[in-house]
N, C-alpha and C positions, 0 to 999 in steps of 0.2 A: 603202584606204593606194597598192597597185597601180599606180594610177592616178596618185595623186600623184608616185612614184618616175619612172611615165613621163614623166609632163608636165615635172618638173626635167630629165631627160635631153635631151630635145626643146627647151626652151627654156632651157639653162642659160648662154648666152653673152647672152641679152639681158637675164638676171635679174642677172647679173655690170654689165653695163653700166648698168643702173635703180640698181645698188646706188653704183656711184660717183660716179654724178650725184647720187645723194641726199646722199651724205655727204661729196662734196668740197672743201667748204668746209672744215669741221673739219680735215681728212685733210690737207690742205695749210696749215693752221694750227699745226696740231700740229707737222708737219715741214720748216718756216722756221726754219733756222739763221740766226741774227744776225750783223752783223758786229763785229768786233772795237770794243769802245772806243762802239758805236754808241748804246747805253742811256744816259739823262743822266738827271735830277731829273724832268724835264718830264714823261716816259718813266712813272715810278715812280709805283704808286699808291700813295697816302701810307698807310703803318700795312702794307704787305702783303710788306715784307720780311723775313725772319727773321733770324739770325745765322749759321746753315747758308749763306745766300747772302751772304754774306759773304766777304772773303779774309781770310787771317791775320794778316794785318800792319792790316786794319782793323777787326778785334776785339781786337786788343792796344790800339789807337788809345782806344778805349773805353773801356777802363780807366782808371778812376784812381787815385790815389794812395791809400793806406789811412788811412781815417781816425781821430782820436783813439778809445783807450778810453771808453767809455761808462760811467757813474758805476756804482759797485757797488751791485745791486739790493737791496730790502730782503729780510730774511731770512725763511725762508716759516714757515709754522708747524711747529713739533715733530712730528716722526710717532709714531705709537703706540709705547707698550714693547714690547719682543721679547719672546718667552720665555726664560726661566730657563736658565741655562748650568749644565750637571752640576758638582756640585762635585769639586771638584781632590782633588790629594790632600793627606794630614797632611803640613805642613811638619815638619821635625825640632822636637825638646824644646830649648826653647833655654837659655840657663846658667843655671843657681840663683842666686835673685837674693840679694844680703845678707840677713841674720838684721835680722828690726823690732828697736824698742826696747820694750824691757820694761814690758808694761801696767802700771797702776796695780794695787794690792791693795784685791782684795774685800773688801765688808764682810763683818762675823765673823760668820758665821752663829749662829743659836740655840742654845743648851747642851740638849744631847740629855737624854731620862731617864736619870741613874745606873744602872749595873749591879751588880749583886751583886759581894760581893767575890770574889776570885778564891782566896782560902783561906779561906768559912765556917767550912767544917768541919776540924779536924786534932785531932790529938792528943797527949802524949807521956807514955808507960807507959814504968814499968821494968818490970825484969826479970823480978819477981812477978808481973807482973798488973795492979797500980794505975795509975790515973789520975794522974799530976801535973799537965797541964796540960791543957786541951781548950776545942774549940765544938762544938756541937753535938752530942757523942758526948751516949747515954746510958748507954753502961755499957763495961766493960773487963774481961774473963776471961783467965785463963792457960789454956788447954783441955789442955796437955801440955808436955811439954819441949821447945821455942821454938816453940810454936803458941800463938798467940795470937789473940781474937775483942773484935774493938771493935764496938758498936752504934752506928747513928745515928739522930739522928729525924726523919728525911727522904728521899726514894726517889734513893737514887745510881747507881740504872741506868744510865746516861748519864753519870756521870762517870769521872774520870781517878784511881788513886790509887796514891800516890808515899809510898814508906816506905825511912828509914834509918838504921841501928843505930848506937848508941852510948850512952854511959852518959849519965846526964841529970842528973847530980852534977856534972857538969864532966870529967870528970875522960878520961886520953885510950884510945882504945879503937886498939890496932894489932893486933889478929889479923887473921889473914885470915876470912870469910864472907860467905857470900852469902845473899839475904833475896828471897822473894817475897809476892807479894800476890794475893789471888784477893777474889771476893764469893758471900756465900751470901744468899737470898734477894734483897730489893732494899734492905734497908740496913745489911747486916752484911758488915762488911772483913774479908779472914783475913789472918794476916803470918806467914809461920814462914823462920825463922833457921836457917840450918845454918854447923858452921867449913869448911875447906880438905879435911875427908875427908870431907862429908856429913854428917856427924852432927849431928843438934839441938842445940840451943845458946840455954840462955835469955838475954837480953841484951834491956838497956834499948832502945828506937826512938821513932822520930818516925815519924807518918803524917798524912799531908794526905789529905785527897777534894778535890780540883778538881773543879765542875762548870760 
């Protein structure tokens, strides 16, 4: 390495002269400045010039007028379906519409099974405890003053007992009284009648047992 450096130092002028001698032609060609308007069509190689080599005026002259708009191309194929958007908020409730016309009357349904009479069990008893009229009753007794027992030939556990005092011969009854009913066993109704002073009172009455 030291020998090479020493050689260059001793012969640098000779080496520099050799460099210019070998590259003089290209050096001279790249540094020659041509005179203004000295290059014509004959000196230009076809296809060698670029738009950047032209003046602004020349580039403007190369631009022609804008052509007519071309025909609209065919519509392209439809794109794929996009994802479903989020559900929007519920809108306000609309006004109530007018009432529709009344529909035709439906066919009459089949007749149901006949029910039991509402008052299939009843009695009319006089003040002495004698049955005057009855339906379903088996006996009637006067157990004491104002106390009567009426027996029926059916289970009346789930029935209602309705009694009212009055003269069975059709006369009027204007006395103040109150009357109570109760049940003994499964088929006997007790009727008790009192006057306005809560004294037992013998009076005729009617009793209905509703089941």
